[in-house]
N, C-alpha and C positions, 0 to 999 in steps of 0.2 A: 681349306674345303669344311663347308658348311653342310650337315645334312640333318633333315627335318623330316620326323614321321608322323603322321596324322593317322587316325585311325576314321573312318566313314562309315557307318550303315545304310548299303543300300536297302530302302523298302519295296515292296511287290509292283508297286506301281511306277517304277524308277527302272526296272529291268524288264527284258523279254525271254521267256522259256526259262528263268531261273527264281525258284526262291530267295527268298529275303538271307542273307549273306552278310560279311563284314568283308573290309579291303583297307589295305593300309596306302597310303597314299606315299611315299619316300622320296622327295625332293633336295638334291645335291648340288648343294654350289661350288664351283670351280674357282678358282682364284682369278681367273680371266675371267670371272662373271655369268659364265655360262650355267645354265641352271638346265638340269635332267630331273624328270619327272617320271615316274613308272609308278600303276597300281600293282598290287600285289594281292594276294588269298589267305588265308592261315596255311592255307595247301604247299604251296611255294614255300614258304618258312619252313614245313615241315621238312619237304624234299631237302632242299638245302640242310640242312639241319643233320640229316641222313647221309647226304653225300660227305660232309664235315666228317662224321666221327667213320665212314668208311674208308675219305683219307688221313686223319689224323687218330688211327685209333687209342695210341697212348698220351693221348692229351686230355684234360677236364674240357668238353665243351658243356656251357649250364644249361640246364632242360630249357625247351621252349614253356611260357606260359600257357595255360588251361585255354583255349580256344574261346569258351564261351562266356570268360570273360571280357573280353573285348580289349583287351590292352598286351601288345608287344613287349612294352620295353618299362 
């Protein structure tokens, strides 16, 4: 399995009803050649991080980078 994460910044003229924001495009390519693409905002990663902390309280979960930096990894 191969996973790529790409950082995208949407400008005001590219979206309706929202202010400028950053999204991350996650592309997963499976061994059979199937590709799955999803786009997520930083808030999605923050919710997932909180859930991991709740489910695995004794595990060390690395902190997320500052959302203003524009880089998740």
